[in-house]
Steps between C-alpha positions, in 0.01 A plus 500: 500500500691321776533580870874539493625833603515747214862533375655845536654686203827609677579739209199723578691689774760598243243650254602859407160617373261645744199281602261763383640490146455121488151529629412745223635244241239255617198717559301751315224748584163340502206711393190513727181702505465785746211533742453771769525333848581620847868593570671393832873528565551635150348181349157436340274240663166325420180647616252214489511303832774747616769338713428152396812509273835638650672571175469803261327480165699764322697462182815425668334217690325381188827480317633297793204266484541437136884430565402261775271324253797417286696375798221275609456364149878427481482337841214277376707375214372763254143375544196706570348222730612154627163350552424218245231664315319348204468773251162389364344483849588866598214725419507750798813619670522744805813686591476610862691843578587546139710815576610654157325210330811381318448121586116528414591637157750232431269217612213648292738496199592131580135393549317703231189284542474578868322775686763654732422730787760695698395682824686745725446771747654746257373582139863531372475245222525612124199549292627337183495132576401170338119482415456202738631685807331736722616667829297575809546709807430243783602394851551130498440489879148616450228249417544381141224562255626351165233383273651171429787277642854492344717250343821645634569756764832660540631700809852642499704745715252586757734517811390742761167542316269226641337511846351140492697273272303181594173683418639623164618148412157370584343766275729400222401124546128572515513709173671230296336242279540135603844382367620847448834639639626790708859634533653711759844655451655699790800533717691439820653849498745439785836587345772238574840376365611151475857574565461728815585825323180663621467491869269637775738791541428627155256790472326320220417210716354746767300674227345198331421338840339821620279528183387134543431550862293816437307348216413198730423737772227669298346182390650482152747199481824617346622146386195308383696271256597200728161487646285480189535127463333436822238771448412330167468155659300644780256647237444162344737510211655178387809425292677787673849581389744754648829606346758720662730715277788687633529866356842659562528866555791635278734353231703281734389158381726328249209336318399729202125467556528568875744798423223649266234437754724651785573827320123544399411409856752762635340766273158436637627498858665832458205644325263372765683601821292790563182336392556197729596727800312835525162409628618212723801675656350852527122437549515173690834505682523878546844562351571842356555545136859603574558170693350300220719683264825416691394124533422475131826647411681228690274235349560630157881476542476143628283357242737642231803341676629207295646347809171457666301211320135577591195293382150438581262223409215491236225240525264374245214291632224347297202263570185358346143513614370138513263390219 
């Protein structure tokens, strides 16, 4: 993809169908297992290492995570990974923060001869999985105790989750075999427009800026994507490659692929507004639930406005442990 500004589809503002109806045409309900966890602000959260992860783990959030998986796959050129893996050399794979386990399941199917491990703070993954895959409840910021090193370690969508990114990156490096690869996929979540249609005066810009400020303030970096290249180099990785992909929010791009990504991204943003906001704005910033509700109503209206051409950046960064 080029760095030229994304071209706007000027016909979008004249669409008669409601945006919710168009979203429904692109998305479907995604099944997920149900586990009993603490409930805060009407949402279910993880219990293990309570507070380390700011997002819910309920069915609504699991559906959004699976939708986000498809968005990131499309943003990666319909690929599960970009690191130049040699299939016959990959015997052990680790998926850090596996979430619903959807990526781990797909990589286990793609590498049936490899042992795949997916770990997460929440045991919300399905029980019926490929025979070469297992899930573990683990905190990747605690000391690693894996029995053997890995041939590929994958870490994706961990914004506002990690307290010490350089330490985690070093743990990844130390638990790889010589010559093996690691890949980080994450975001710069500051919303922006290339044509000036999103400004500092919009409530959406205030909202996302506040969330990122609060995440950074509690020691959980909200936009790790642009920094992962340097963290990998500092940890000792070589052949480091970082790629930036722009993800539009809404169906405003003219390009058909970007239009599809945009409407899927809009769906996950709308589904995730509460999940992104509740703990940080209420528990950390001290806003009332009513104040948050008013703010999110304004954000919801703006992200659906076809005349505001929002986007944020997705980064894919991979590197190799020297032989």
